[in-house]
N, C-alpha and C positions, 0 to 999 in steps of 0.2 A: 445470545443472539448478537451481542456487540462484538464478540470475538469472530463470529462468522462474517459480520459486516466488514470488520477490519481486514480479514483474509480476502474477501471479495474485492475490496478496494485495492489491496496490494497486487492481487492477480490481474485486475483490470489495468492497473498502472503498468505492470510489467508487459502486458500484451500491447498496450498503446506505445510503449517505448520500443518494443520489438518491431512493430510494423512501421514505425516512423523512420526506420533506417538511419538513425543518428540525428535526425532533425530535432529530437527532443532536447538536444544540447542548446538550442536557440531559446532565448528568453521568451519569445512570443509563441513558442510551440504549445499546441494543445496537449500533446503527450506529456510534456514537461509539467504543465499545469495539473494534469491528472495525477502525476507522480507526487508533486508537492502537496496536493490536497490529500492524497492517501497518507503521506507522512504526518500531516497535521492531524488527520482523523485518527491515526494510530496512536498518537501520544496525548491528545487533548482529552481531558476528562478520564484519564486512565486511573483505575483503581488497582490495588495490589492483586485482587482476584482476577481481574481482566488481564493484567500484565502477565500473571502466571499462566493463565489459559492460553494467551496469545503465544507466549514463548513455547509452551508445550506443543501447540499446534505447529509452530514453525519447525520444531525439532522432529516432528513426524513427517513433514513434507519431504518429498524426494528431492 
């Protein structure tokens, strides 16, 4: 479930950045905040098994 949650966080961040039309580069941007949170979520509390599953899922993504 953790891998699925990480994937959802990354996809949500990518969507937020896409619709922000470049505004995510600003420090106060909510899209940038979502992206930074997704990054932290993806690496904090990472175990070897979760890391392997996350990388395997990223390799399968188009």
